[in-house]
PDB file with SEQRES, HELIX, SHEET and CRYST1 records, atoms N, CA, C and O in Angstrom:
SEQRES   1 A   76  ASN VAL PRO VAL GLY SER SER LEU ALA TYR LEU ILE ALA          
SEQRES   2 A   76  CYS PRO MET GLU SER LEU ILE GLY LEU ASP ALA ALA MET          
SEQRES   3 A   76  LYS ALA ALA ARG VAL GLU LEU ALA LYS PHE TYR GLY PRO          
SEQRES   4 A   76  PRO THR GLU THR ASN PHE GLY GLY GLY LEU LEU SER GLY          
SEQRES   5 A   76  ASP GLN THR GLU CYS GLU GLN ALA ALA THR ALA PHE ALA          
SEQRES   6 A   76  GLU ALA ALA CYS GLN ILE ALA LEU ASN PRO ILE                  
HELIX    1 AA1 PRO A   15  ALA A   28  1                                  14    
HELIX    2 AA2 GLN A   54  LEU A   73  1                                  20    
SHEET    1 AA1 3 SER A   7  ALA A  13  0                                        
SHEET    2 AA1 3 GLY A  46  GLY A  52 -1                                        
SHEET    3 AA1 3 GLU A  32  TYR A  37 -1                                        
CRYST1    1.000    1.000    1.000  90.00  90.00  90.00 P 1           1          
ATOM      1  N   ASN A   1     186.049 -30.580 101.717  1.00  0.00           N  
ATOM      2  CA  ASN A   1     185.691 -30.920 103.088  1.00  0.00           C  
ATOM      3  C   ASN A   1     184.441 -30.181 103.560  1.00  0.00           C  
ATOM      4  O   ASN A   1     184.306 -29.878 104.745  1.00  0.00           O  
ATOM      5  N   VAL A   2     183.548 -29.898 102.649  1.00  0.00           N  
ATOM      6  CA  VAL A   2     182.299 -29.229 103.008  1.00  0.00           C  
ATOM      7  C   VAL A   2     181.272 -30.307 103.331  1.00  0.00           C  
ATOM      8  O   VAL A   2     181.055 -31.208 102.521  1.00  0.00           O  
ATOM      9  N   PRO A   3     180.637 -30.234 104.494  1.00  0.00           N  
ATOM     10  CA  PRO A   3     179.645 -31.244 104.862  1.00  0.00           C  
ATOM     11  C   PRO A   3     178.473 -31.285 103.872  1.00  0.00           C  
ATOM     12  O   PRO A   3     178.040 -30.257 103.352  1.00  0.00           O  
ATOM     13  N   VAL A   4     177.982 -32.483 103.633  1.00  0.00           N  
ATOM     14  CA  VAL A   4     176.819 -32.652 102.761  1.00  0.00           C  
ATOM     15  C   VAL A   4     175.651 -31.882 103.358  1.00  0.00           C  
ATOM     16  O   VAL A   4     175.381 -31.963 104.557  1.00  0.00           O  
ATOM     17  N   GLY A   5     174.969 -31.140 102.509  1.00  0.00           N  
ATOM     18  CA  GLY A   5     173.819 -30.356 102.947  1.00  0.00           C  
ATOM     19  C   GLY A   5     174.161 -28.915 103.286  1.00  0.00           C  
ATOM     20  O   GLY A   5     173.266 -28.098 103.504  1.00  0.00           O  
ATOM     21  N   SER A   6     175.451 -28.596 103.332  1.00  0.00           N  
ATOM     22  CA  SER A   6     175.856 -27.211 103.594  1.00  0.00           C  
ATOM     23  C   SER A   6     175.631 -26.368 102.349  1.00  0.00           C  
ATOM     24  O   SER A   6     175.644 -26.872 101.226  1.00  0.00           O  
ATOM     25  N   SER A   7     175.427 -25.103 102.566  1.00  0.00           N  
ATOM     26  CA  SER A   7     175.265 -24.182 101.450  1.00  0.00           C  
ATOM     27  C   SER A   7     176.630 -23.680 101.008  1.00  0.00           C  
ATOM     28  O   SER A   7     177.582 -23.648 101.788  1.00  0.00           O  
ATOM     29  N   LEU A   8     176.707 -23.286  99.737  1.00  0.00           N  
ATOM     30  CA  LEU A   8     177.920 -22.704  99.175  1.00  0.00           C  
ATOM     31  C   LEU A   8     177.579 -21.383  98.500  1.00  0.00           C  
ATOM     32  O   LEU A   8     176.535 -21.245  97.863  1.00  0.00           O  
ATOM     33  N   ALA A   9     178.468 -20.427  98.648  1.00  0.00           N  
ATOM     34  CA  ALA A   9     178.369 -19.177  97.911  1.00  0.00           C  
ATOM     35  C   ALA A   9     179.544 -19.155  96.941  1.00  0.00           C  
ATOM     36  O   ALA A   9     180.699 -19.206  97.365  1.00  0.00           O  
ATOM     37  N   TYR A  10     179.262 -19.082  95.648  1.00  0.00           N  
ATOM     38  CA  TYR A  10     180.285 -19.044  94.605  1.00  0.00           C  
ATOM     39  C   TYR A  10     180.461 -17.589  94.204  1.00  0.00           C  
ATOM     40  O   TYR A  10     179.592 -17.015  93.547  1.00  0.00           O  
ATOM     41  N   LEU A  11     181.582 -16.989  94.594  1.00  0.00           N  
ATOM     42  CA  LEU A  11     181.792 -15.559  94.427  1.00  0.00           C  
ATOM     43  C   LEU A  11     182.985 -15.313  93.511  1.00  0.00           C  
ATOM     44  O   LEU A  11     184.113 -15.682  93.839  1.00  0.00           O  
ATOM     45  N   ILE A  12     182.735 -14.691  92.366  1.00  0.00           N  
ATOM     46  CA  ILE A  12     183.765 -14.434  91.362  1.00  0.00           C  
ATOM     47  C   ILE A  12     183.637 -12.990  90.881  1.00  0.00           C  
ATOM     48  O   ILE A  12     182.533 -12.495  90.653  1.00  0.00           O  
ATOM     49  N   ALA A  13     184.773 -12.327  90.733  1.00  0.00           N  
ATOM     50  CA  ALA A  13     184.783 -10.947  90.218  1.00  0.00           C  
ATOM     51  C   ALA A  13     186.159 -10.660  89.628  1.00  0.00           C  
ATOM     52  O   ALA A  13     187.038 -11.522  89.625  1.00  0.00           O  
ATOM     53  N   CYS A  14     186.331  -9.460  89.139  1.00  0.00           N  
ATOM     54  CA  CYS A  14     187.642  -9.015  88.649  1.00  0.00           C  
ATOM     55  C   CYS A  14     188.646  -9.085  89.795  1.00  0.00           C  
ATOM     56  O   CYS A  14     188.243  -9.110  90.958  1.00  0.00           O  
ATOM     57  N   PRO A  15     189.946  -9.117  89.492  1.00  0.00           N  
ATOM     58  CA  PRO A  15     190.943  -9.355  90.542  1.00  0.00           C  
ATOM     59  C   PRO A  15     190.828  -8.478  91.792  1.00  0.00           C  
ATOM     60  O   PRO A  15     190.722  -9.011  92.897  1.00  0.00           O  
ATOM     61  N   MET A  16     190.847  -7.161  91.651  1.00  0.00           N  
ATOM     62  CA  MET A  16     190.795  -6.306  92.837  1.00  0.00           C  
ATOM     63  C   MET A  16     189.455  -6.435  93.554  1.00  0.00           C  
ATOM     64  O   MET A  16     189.403  -6.532  94.780  1.00  0.00           O  
ATOM     65  N   GLU A  17     188.391  -6.433  92.788  1.00  0.00           N  
ATOM     66  CA  GLU A  17     187.055  -6.540  93.364  1.00  0.00           C  
ATOM     67  C   GLU A  17     186.872  -7.852  94.109  1.00  0.00           C  
ATOM     68  O   GLU A  17     186.205  -7.893  95.143  1.00  0.00           O  
ATOM     69  N   SER A  18     187.468  -8.936  93.585  1.00  0.00           N  
ATOM     70  CA  SER A  18     187.303 -10.233  94.227  1.00  0.00           C  
ATOM     71  C   SER A  18     187.969 -10.279  95.595  1.00  0.00           C  
ATOM     72  O   SER A  18     187.402 -10.840  96.533  1.00  0.00           O  
ATOM     73  N   LEU A  19     189.142  -9.709  95.728  1.00  0.00           N  
ATOM     74  CA  LEU A  19     189.841  -9.738  97.013  1.00  0.00           C  
ATOM     75  C   LEU A  19     189.148  -8.872  98.053  1.00  0.00           C  
ATOM     76  O   LEU A  19     188.962  -9.290  99.196  1.00  0.00           O  
ATOM     77  N   ILE A  20     188.768  -7.673  97.656  1.00  0.00           N  
ATOM     78  CA  ILE A  20     188.063  -6.789  98.581  1.00  0.00           C  
ATOM     79  C   ILE A  20     186.681  -7.351  98.903  1.00  0.00           C  
ATOM     80  O   ILE A  20     186.218  -7.266 100.040  1.00  0.00           O  
ATOM     81  N   GLY A  21     186.026  -7.926  97.889  1.00  0.00           N  
ATOM     82  CA  GLY A  21     184.709  -8.525  98.095  1.00  0.00           C  
ATOM     83  C   GLY A  21     184.751  -9.727  99.020  1.00  0.00           C  
ATOM     84  O   GLY A  21     183.878  -9.876  99.875  1.00  0.00           O  
ATOM     85  N   LEU A  22     185.756 -10.594  98.865  1.00  0.00           N  
ATOM     86  CA  LEU A  22     185.877 -11.745  99.763  1.00  0.00           C  
ATOM     87  C   LEU A  22     186.123 -11.302 101.198  1.00  0.00           C  
ATOM     88  O   LEU A  22     185.580 -11.886 102.135  1.00  0.00           O  
ATOM     89  N   ASP A  23     186.934 -10.277 101.364  1.00  0.00           N  
ATOM     90  CA  ASP A  23     187.180  -9.746 102.702  1.00  0.00           C  
ATOM     91  C   ASP A  23     185.875  -9.257 103.324  1.00  0.00           C  
ATOM     92  O   ASP A  23     185.577  -9.562 104.479  1.00  0.00           O  
ATOM     93  N   ALA A  24     185.106  -8.503 102.558  1.00  0.00           N  
ATOM     94  CA  ALA A  24     183.816  -7.992 103.045  1.00  0.00           C  
ATOM     95  C   ALA A  24     182.853  -9.134 103.341  1.00  0.00           C  
ATOM     96  O   ALA A  24     182.140  -9.103 104.344  1.00  0.00           O  
ATOM     97  N   ALA A  25     182.830 -10.136 102.475  1.00  0.00           N  
ATOM     98  CA  ALA A  25     181.910 -11.261 102.651  1.00  0.00           C  
ATOM     99  C   ALA A  25     182.215 -12.047 103.915  1.00  0.00           C  
ATOM    100  O   ALA A  25     181.305 -12.431 104.649  1.00  0.00           O  
ATOM    101  N   MET A  26     183.491 -12.285 104.169  1.00  0.00           N  
ATOM    102  CA  MET A  26     183.862 -13.086 105.328  1.00  0.00           C  
ATOM    103  C   MET A  26     183.713 -12.313 106.631  1.00  0.00           C  
ATOM    104  O   MET A  26     183.571 -12.914 107.696  1.00  0.00           O  
ATOM    105  N   LYS A  27     183.745 -10.993 106.556  1.00  0.00           N  
ATOM    106  CA  LYS A  27     183.511 -10.177 107.748  1.00  0.00           C  
ATOM    107  C   LYS A  27     182.023 -10.009 108.028  1.00  0.00           C  
ATOM    108  O   LYS A  27     181.628  -9.756 109.166  1.00  0.00           O  
ATOM    109  N   ALA A  28     181.197 -10.148 106.992  1.00  0.00           N  
ATOM    110  CA  ALA A  28     179.757  -9.904 107.126  1.00  0.00           C  
ATOM    111  C   ALA A  28     178.977 -11.122 107.604  1.00  0.00           C  
ATOM    112  O   ALA A  28     177.847 -10.983 108.073  1.00  0.00           O  
ATOM    113  N   ALA A  29     179.562 -12.313 107.494  1.00  0.00           N  
ATOM    114  CA  ALA A  29     178.801 -13.524 107.805  1.00  0.00           C  
ATOM    115  C   ALA A  29     179.709 -14.595 108.386  1.00  0.00           C  
ATOM    116  O   ALA A  29     180.929 -14.555 108.224  1.00  0.00           O  
ATOM    117  N   ARG A  30     179.094 -15.546 109.060  1.00  0.00           N  
ATOM    118  CA  ARG A  30     179.835 -16.685 109.607  1.00  0.00           C  
ATOM    119  C   ARG A  30     179.942 -17.764 108.541  1.00  0.00           C  
ATOM    120  O   ARG A  30     179.138 -18.694 108.478  1.00  0.00           O  
ATOM    121  N   VAL A  31     180.947 -17.611 107.719  1.00  0.00           N  
ATOM    122  CA  VAL A  31     181.208 -18.551 106.634  1.00  0.00           C  
ATOM    123  C   VAL A  31     182.678 -18.939 106.663  1.00  0.00           C  
ATOM    124  O   VAL A  31     183.500 -18.259 107.278  1.00  0.00           O  
ATOM    125  N   GLU A  32     182.996 -20.033 105.995  1.00  0.00           N  
ATOM    126  CA  GLU A  32     184.375 -20.473 105.886  1.00  0.00           C  
ATOM    127  C   GLU A  32     184.775 -20.492 104.425  1.00  0.00           C  
ATOM    128  O   GLU A  32     183.969 -20.813 103.551  1.00  0.00           O  
ATOM    129  N   LEU A  33     186.011 -20.151 104.170  1.00  0.00           N  
ATOM    130  CA  LEU A  33     186.540 -20.184 102.813  1.00  0.00           C  
ATOM    131  C   LEU A  33     186.875 -21.629 102.471  1.00  0.00           C  
ATOM    132  O   LEU A  33     187.842 -22.189 102.988  1.00  0.00           O  
ATOM    133  N   ALA A  34     186.071 -22.228 101.599  1.00  0.00           N  
ATOM    134  CA  ALA A  34     186.272 -23.627 101.215  1.00  0.00           C  
ATOM    135  C   ALA A  34     187.261 -23.759 100.065  1.00  0.00           C  
ATOM    136  O   ALA A  34     187.981 -24.754  99.975  1.00  0.00           O  
ATOM    137  N   LYS A  35     187.301 -22.758  99.182  1.00  0.00           N  
ATOM    138  CA  LYS A  35     188.205 -22.773  98.027  1.00  0.00           C  
ATOM    139  C   LYS A  35     188.494 -21.337  97.634  1.00  0.00           C  
ATOM    140  O   LYS A  35     187.585 -20.513  97.527  1.00  0.00           O  
ATOM    141  N   PHE A  36     189.776 -21.044  97.421  1.00  0.00           N  
ATOM    142  CA  PHE A  36     190.193 -19.702  97.019  1.00  0.00           C  
ATOM    143  C   PHE A  36     190.705 -19.754  95.596  1.00  0.00           C  
ATOM    144  O   PHE A  36     191.548 -20.589  95.266  1.00  0.00           O  
ATOM    145  N   TYR A  37     190.205 -18.873  94.754  1.00  0.00           N  
ATOM    146  CA  TYR A  37     190.673 -18.735  93.382  1.00  0.00           C  
ATOM    147  C   TYR A  37     191.453 -17.422  93.314  1.00  0.00           C  
ATOM    148  O   TYR A  37     190.883 -16.363  93.049  1.00  0.00           O  
ATOM    149  N   GLY A  38     192.759 -17.505  93.557  1.00  0.00           N  
ATOM    150  CA  GLY A  38     193.582 -16.305  93.589  1.00  0.00           C  
ATOM    151  C   GLY A  38     193.795 -15.717  92.210  1.00  0.00           C  
ATOM    152  O   GLY A  38     194.136 -16.423  91.261  1.00  0.00           O  
ATOM    153  N   PRO A  39     193.589 -14.419  92.115  1.00  0.00           N  
ATOM    154  CA  PRO A  39     193.794 -13.789  90.818  1.00  0.00           C  
ATOM    155  C   PRO A  39     195.284 -13.651  90.520  1.00  0.00           C  
ATOM    156  O   PRO A  39     196.071 -13.543  91.460  1.00  0.00           O  
ATOM    157  N   PRO A  40     195.692 -13.650  89.304  1.00  0.00           N  
ATOM    158  CA  PRO A  40     194.823 -13.852  88.146  1.00  0.00           C  
ATOM    159  C   PRO A  40     194.688 -15.334  87.832  1.00  0.00           C  
ATOM    160  O   PRO A  40     195.676 -16.069  87.835  1.00  0.00           O  
ATOM    161  N   THR A  41     193.485 -15.761  87.567  1.00  0.00           N  
ATOM    162  CA  THR A  41     193.223 -17.131  87.146  1.00  0.00           C  
ATOM    163  C   THR A  41     193.324 -17.180  85.623  1.00  0.00           C  
ATOM    164  O   THR A  41     193.710 -16.197  84.989  1.00  0.00           O  
ATOM    165  N   GLU A  42     192.983 -18.309  85.047  1.00  0.00           N  
ATOM    166  CA  GLU A  42     193.013 -18.449  83.588  1.00  0.00           C  
ATOM    167  C   GLU A  42     192.116 -17.430  82.905  1.00  0.00           C  
ATOM    168  O   GLU A  42     192.372 -17.032  81.768  1.00  0.00           O  
ATOM    169  N   THR A  43     191.066 -17.009  83.597  1.00  0.00           N  
ATOM    170  CA  THR A  43     190.131 -16.035  83.021  1.00  0.00           C  
ATOM    171  C   THR A  43     190.383 -14.618  83.541  1.00  0.00           C  
ATOM    172  O   THR A  43     189.604 -13.706  83.266  1.00  0.00           O  
ATOM    173  N   ASN A  44     191.474 -14.436  84.292  1.00  0.00           N  
ATOM    174  CA  ASN A  44     191.845 -13.158  84.892  1.00  0.00           C  
ATOM    175  C   ASN A  44     190.810 -12.671  85.898  1.00  0.00           C  
ATOM    176  O   ASN A  44     190.611 -11.466  86.053  1.00  0.00           O  
ATOM    177  N   PHE A  45     190.162 -13.587  86.571  1.00  0.00           N  
ATOM    178  CA  PHE A  45     189.229 -13.257  87.628  1.00  0.00           C  
ATOM    179  C   PHE A  45     189.726 -13.888  88.914  1.00  0.00           C  
ATOM    180  O   PHE A  45     190.713 -14.623  88.900  1.00  0.00           O  
ATOM    181  N   GLY A  46     189.068 -13.616  90.011  1.00  0.00           N  
ATOM    182  CA  GLY A  46     189.394 -14.216  91.292  1.00  0.00           C  
ATOM    183  C   GLY A  46     188.130 -14.397  92.090  1.00  0.00           C  
ATOM    184  O   GLY A  46     187.064 -13.924  91.698  1.00  0.00           O  
ATOM    185  N   GLY A  47     188.246 -15.081  93.210  1.00  0.00           N  
ATOM    186  CA  GLY A  47     187.085 -15.281  94.065  1.00  0.00           C  
ATOM    187  C   GLY A  47     187.238 -16.498  94.932  1.00  0.00           C  
ATOM    188  O   GLY A  47     188.348 -16.887  95.295  1.00  0.00           O  
ATOM    189  N   GLY A  48     186.111 -17.100  95.264  1.00  0.00           N  
ATOM    190  CA  GLY A  48     186.166 -18.266  96.116  1.00  0.00           C  
ATOM    191  C   GLY A  48     184.818 -18.890  96.344  1.00  0.00           C  
ATOM    192  O   GLY A  48     183.781 -18.384  95.916  1.00  0.00           O  
ATOM    193  N   LEU A  49     184.868 -20.017  97.040  1.00  0.00           N  
ATOM    194  CA  LEU A  49     183.673 -20.720  97.491  1.00  0.00           C  
ATOM    195  C   LEU A  49     183.604 -20.569  99.001  1.00  0.00           C  
ATOM    196  O   LEU A  49     184.554 -20.918  99.702  1.00  0.00           O  
ATOM    197  N   LEU A  50     182.504 -20.059  99.503  1.00  0.00           N  
ATOM    198  CA  LEU A  50     182.302 -19.934 100.942  1.00  0.00           C  
ATOM    199  C   LEU A  50     181.246 -20.930 101.372  1.00  0.00           C  
ATOM    200  O   LEU A  50     180.239 -21.099 100.685  1.00  0.00           O  
ATOM    201  N   SER A  51     181.458 -21.590 102.493  1.00  0.00           N  
ATOM    202  CA  SER A  51     180.487 -22.561 102.985  1.00  0.00           C  
ATOM    203  C   SER A  51     179.928 -22.105 104.321  1.00  0.00           C  
ATOM    204  O   SER A  51     180.582 -21.385 105.075  1.00  0.00           O  
ATOM    205  N   GLY A  52     178.706 -22.537 104.598  1.00  0.00           N  
ATOM    206  CA  GLY A  52     178.031 -22.202 105.839  1.00  0.00           C  
ATOM    207  C   GLY A  52     176.541 -22.408 105.698  1.00  0.00           C  
ATOM    208  O   GLY A  52     176.078 -23.053 104.756  1.00  0.00           O  
ATOM    209  N   ASP A  53     175.788 -21.857 106.640  1.00  0.00           N  
ATOM    210  CA  ASP A  53     174.329 -21.919 106.551  1.00  0.00           C  
ATOM    211  C   ASP A  53     173.858 -21.090 105.365  1.00  0.00           C  
ATOM    212  O   ASP A  53     174.552 -20.175 104.922  1.00  0.00           O  
ATOM    213  N   GLN A  54     172.672 -21.415 104.854  1.00  0.00           N  
ATOM    214  CA  GLN A  54     172.160 -20.703 103.686  1.00  0.00           C  
ATOM    215  C   GLN A  54     172.025 -19.207 103.954  1.00  0.00           C  
ATOM    216  O   GLN A  54     172.402 -18.394 103.110  1.00  0.00           O  
ATOM    217  N   THR A  55     171.503 -18.841 105.099  1.00  0.00           N  
ATOM    218  CA  THR A  55     171.334 -17.426 105.424  1.00  0.00           C  
ATOM    219  C   THR A  55     172.674 -16.716 105.475  1.00  0.00           C  
ATOM    220  O   THR A  55     172.803 -15.593 104.986  1.00  0.00           O  
ATOM    221  N   GLU A  56     173.671 -17.360 106.063  1.00  0.00           N  
ATOM    222  CA  GLU A  56     175.002 -16.759 106.155  1.00  0.00           C  
ATOM    223  C   GLU A  56     175.637 -16.627 104.774  1.00  0.00           C  
ATOM    224  O   GLU A  56     176.287 -15.623 104.484  1.00  0.00           O  
ATOM    225  N   CYS A  57     175.454 -17.630 103.927  1.00  0.00           N  
ATOM    226  CA  CYS A  57     175.985 -17.560 102.563  1.00  0.00           C  
ATOM    227  C   CYS A  57     175.326 -16.433 101.778  1.00  0.00           C  
ATOM    228  O   CYS A  57     175.987 -15.743 101.002  1.00  0.00           O  
ATOM    229  N   GLU A  58     174.025 -16.246 101.979  1.00  0.00           N  
ATOM    230  CA  GLU A  58     173.327 -15.154 101.306  1.00  0.00           C  
ATOM    231  C   GLU A  58     173.840 -13.797 101.790  1.00  0.00           C  
ATOM    232  O   GLU A  58     174.011 -12.880 100.986  1.00  0.00           O  
ATOM    233  N   GLN A  59     174.085 -13.662 103.092  1.00  0.00           N  
ATOM    234  CA  GLN A  59     174.630 -12.414 103.623  1.00  0.00           C  
ATOM    235  C   GLN A  59     176.017 -12.157 103.063  1.00  0.00           C  
ATOM    236  O   GLN A  59     176.350 -11.026 102.709  1.00  0.00           O  
ATOM    237  N   ALA A  60     176.821 -13.201 102.982  1.00  0.00           N  
ATOM    238  CA  ALA A  60     178.177 -13.067 102.438  1.00  0.00           C  
ATOM    239  C   ALA A  60     178.126 -12.654 100.969  1.00  0.00           C  
ATOM    240  O   ALA A  60     178.881 -11.782 100.541  1.00  0.00           O  
ATOM    241  N   ALA A  61     177.239 -13.279 100.202  1.00  0.00           N  
ATOM    242  CA  ALA A  61     177.120 -12.953  98.778  1.00  0.00           C  
ATOM    243  C   ALA A  61     176.658 -11.507  98.580  1.00  0.00           C  
ATOM    244  O   ALA A  61     177.130 -10.823  97.671  1.00  0.00           O  
ATOM    245  N   THR A  62     175.759 -11.053  99.409  1.00  0.00           N  
ATOM    246  CA  THR A  62     175.291  -9.670  99.327  1.00  0.00           C  
ATOM    247  C   THR A  62     176.429  -8.695  99.638  1.00  0.00           C  
ATOM    248  O   THR A  62     176.595  -7.693  98.943  1.00  0.00           O  
ATOM    249  N   ALA A  63     177.203  -8.984 100.668  1.00  0.00           N  
ATOM    250  CA  ALA A  63     178.329  -8.121 101.025  1.00  0.00           C  
ATOM    251  C   ALA A  63     179.380  -8.113  99.913  1.00  0.00           C  
ATOM    252  O   ALA A  63     179.957  -7.069  99.608  1.00  0.00           O  
ATOM    253  N   PHE A  64     179.624  -9.273  99.312  1.00  0.00           N  
ATOM    254  CA  PHE A  64     180.571  -9.374  98.199  1.00  0.00           C  
ATOM    255  C   PHE A  64     180.105  -8.510  97.037  1.00  0.00           C  
ATOM    256  O   PHE A  64     180.886  -7.734  96.486  1.00  0.00           O  
ATOM    257  N   ALA A  65     178.844  -8.639  96.665  1.00  0.00           N  
ATOM    258  CA  ALA A  65     178.300  -7.877  95.541  1.00  0.00           C  
ATOM    259  C   ALA A  65     178.345  -6.378  95.815  1.00  0.00           C  
ATOM    260  O   ALA A  65     178.697  -5.596  94.933  1.00  0.00           O  
ATOM    261  N   GLU A  66     177.994  -5.977  97.023  1.00  0.00           N  
ATOM    262  CA  GLU A  66     178.012  -4.555  97.362  1.00  0.00           C  
ATOM    263  C   GLU A  66     179.431  -3.989  97.295  1.00  0.00           C  
ATOM    264  O   GLU A  66     179.638  -2.882  96.798  1.00  0.00           O  
ATOM    265  N   ALA A  67     180.402  -4.749  97.796  1.00  0.00           N  
ATOM    266  CA  ALA A  67     181.795  -4.280  97.757  1.00  0.00           C  
ATOM    267  C   ALA A  67     182.290  -4.175  96.315  1.00  0.00           C  
ATOM    268  O   ALA A  67     182.946  -3.196  95.956  1.00  0.00           O  
ATOM    269  N   ALA A  68     181.985  -5.164  95.494  1.00  0.00           N  
ATOM    270  CA  ALA A  68     182.411  -5.139  94.088  1.00  0.00           C  
ATOM    271  C   ALA A  68     181.757  -3.973  93.347  1.00  0.00           C  
ATOM    272  O   ALA A  68     182.416  -3.294  92.560  1.00  0.00           O  
ATOM    273  N   CYS A  69     180.491  -3.740  93.587  1.00  0.00           N  
ATOM    274  CA  CYS A  69     179.788  -2.630  92.921  1.00  0.00           C  
ATOM    275  C   CYS A  69     180.317  -1.285  93.402  1.00  0.00           C  
ATOM    276  O   CYS A  69     180.417  -0.345  92.614  1.00  0.00           O  
ATOM    277  N   GLN A  70     180.659  -1.182  94.683  1.00  0.00           N  
ATOM    278  CA  GLN A  70     181.189   0.066  95.215  1.00  0.00           C  
ATOM    279  C   GLN A  70     182.516   0.416  94.539  1.00  0.00           C  
ATOM    280  O   GLN A  70     182.770   1.583  94.243  1.00  0.00           O  
ATOM    281  N   ILE A  71     183.350  -0.572  94.296  1.00  0.00           N  
ATOM    282  CA  ILE A  71     184.616  -0.335  93.608  1.00  0.00           C  
ATOM    283  C   ILE A  71     184.361   0.105  92.168  1.00  0.00           C  
ATOM    284  O   ILE A  71     185.004   1.027  91.666  1.00  0.00           O  
ATOM    285  N   ALA A  72     183.422  -0.562  91.516  1.00  0.00           N  
ATOM    286  CA  ALA A  72     183.120  -0.224  90.119  1.00  0.00           C  
ATOM    287  C   ALA A  72     182.534   1.179  89.994  1.00  0.00           C  
ATOM    288  O   ALA A  72     182.788   1.873  89.010  1.00  0.00           O  
ATOM    289  N   LEU A  73     181.764   1.590  90.973  1.00  0.00           N  
ATOM    290  CA  LEU A  73     181.148   2.924  90.938  1.00  0.00           C  
ATOM    291  C   LEU A  73     182.128   4.029  91.313  1.00  0.00           C  
ATOM    292  O   LEU A  73     181.920   5.190  90.962  1.00  0.00           O  
ATOM    293  N   ASN A  74     183.199   3.671  92.027  1.00  0.00           N  
ATOM    294  CA  ASN A  74     184.166   4.665  92.495  1.00  0.00           C  
ATOM    295  C   ASN A  74     185.588   4.244  92.166  1.00  0.00           C  
ATOM    296  O   ASN A  74     186.381   3.990  93.073  1.00  0.00           O  
ATOM    297  N   PRO A  75     185.925   4.167  90.882  1.00  0.00           N  
ATOM    298  CA  PRO A  75     187.289   3.738  90.527  1.00  0.00           C  
ATOM    299  C   PRO A  75     188.324   4.773  90.955  1.00  0.00           C  
ATOM    300  O   PRO A  75     188.038   5.966  91.057  1.00  0.00           O  
ATOM    301  N   ILE A  76     189.506   4.287  91.196  1.00  0.00           N  
ATOM    302  CA  ILE A  76     190.603   5.185  91.602  1.00  0.00           C  
ATOM    303  C   ILE A  76     191.179   5.853  90.368  1.00  0.00           C  
ATOM    304  O   ILE A  76     192.112   6.649  90.476  1.00  0.00           O  
TER     305      ILE A  76                                                      
END                                                                             
């Protein structure tokens, strides 16, 4: 149900990183969750498709990447 011409952000990461990253992405930008890939998937990853304006999708993708990298740099 994504309108034609809308931008999509395809965000995939390891299970924990994907959930925390999606949370950060959706808080950082005005985007909607178009599809959720709940971990563990067939590839043991998780993530989702976010829809919105291109600028908002880029902000969401940046927030997702930063959150995933922060977890990788500071494992528990």
